[in-house]
N, C-alpha and C positions, 0 to 999 in steps of 0.2 A: 575293891582292888581290882576286879575285872574290868570296870570302866577306866581306871587309869592305865592298865595294858592297851586296851581298846584304843584309847585316845592315842597313846604314843605309837602304836601300829598304825594307825591311820595318819598320823603326822609324818611318820616315816615316808609311806607311800606317797602322800601329798608333797613332800618335799623332794622326792626322787622326780616326780613329774614336774615340779616347780623350776628345779634345776634344768630339766632338759628343755623346757619351755623358753627360759631365759638365755640359756647358754648353749643349747644343742645346736642352734643356728650357726654359731661361731664354729663348731665342730664340722658341720655340714659345709660352711664355707672353706674351712681347712682342707677338707677333702675334695674341693672344687666341684661339689654337688649343686650348690645354691649361688654360685659366683654371678650367674646370668639372671637371677631372679629379681623381678622388682621388690623393692622394700615391702610394699604392701602385701606380696604373697608372703613374705617372710613374716610379718607381722600377723596375717591371718592363721598360718599354721601354727606358729606359736600360741596364738588365743585358742587353737583347737586343742593343743597339748595343756594349756593352762585351765581349760575346761575340766581334763580328767583331775588335776591338781585340786579344783574346788570340790570336785565329787569326793575327795577324802577329807579335805581340810574343814569343810562346813559340818559333816558329822563328827569329826573329832572334836571340834570346838563345842558343839551340841551335847556330846557324850561327855565330855570332860569338864564341862562348866559346872561350877557350884550354882548357877542360876537355874540349871535344869536338873539339879541334884547330883551332878559330878563331883569329883573329888577336889577340882581345881579352881582357885580364884583366876580372875581375868589376868593379873600381872604374873601369876604363876603358867598359864597356859603359854602367855606370850614369851616369857622367859624359855621354857621347856620347847617351844617351836623354834627359837631362834638357835638353840644350841642343836636341836636335831638338824635344822636347816644348814648351819655351818659344818656339821659332821657329815651330812649327806654330800654337801658341796665338795668337801676335802676328798672323801672317797670317790666321787666320780671324776675329779680333776686327776687324782692319782690313777685311775684306772683308763680313762678315755682320754685325756689331754696330757699324754706322757711328755714330760719336758717342762712342766710347771713345777720347780722344786718348792718343797714345803722347807722353810727357814724357822730359825731359832724364835724369831718374832712371832711366827704363826702359832708356834707351839705355846708361847706365853699368852697370846690372845685367847687361846683356847682355855688355860688355865685360870683367866680371869673370867672366861663364861662359866666354868664350873663353879667359880667362887660366885658368881652371880647367881646361879642355880641354889646354891646353899644359902646366900642371903635371902632370896625371895621366899624360901620356904621356912626361914627362920621365924619363930614365934616371938 
């Protein structure tokens, strides 16, 4: 069970960095910090943040994978990662990008993701 918890914790941290690597530059642009930056600088800064994402993602997959003695199959790892990714993304959007409303169809999509987790773990 410890491997499962470590996998999930590492995936959460990984997805925090991933979300900032992909969308943080939009917030910086919104704040007029990077509006004059050439696109290549924004890409390189995002790659730097994404490197931190990989420092958490790779160990999470190695610890969690049944290939290495972990508790999860590859499909299970991927579905868990997607649910964590969208959950982290939603929390960051709600806290950092105020003004992006969460609508009913977003909630229905989350319910479908939870169903995906259920089905991927179904024996």
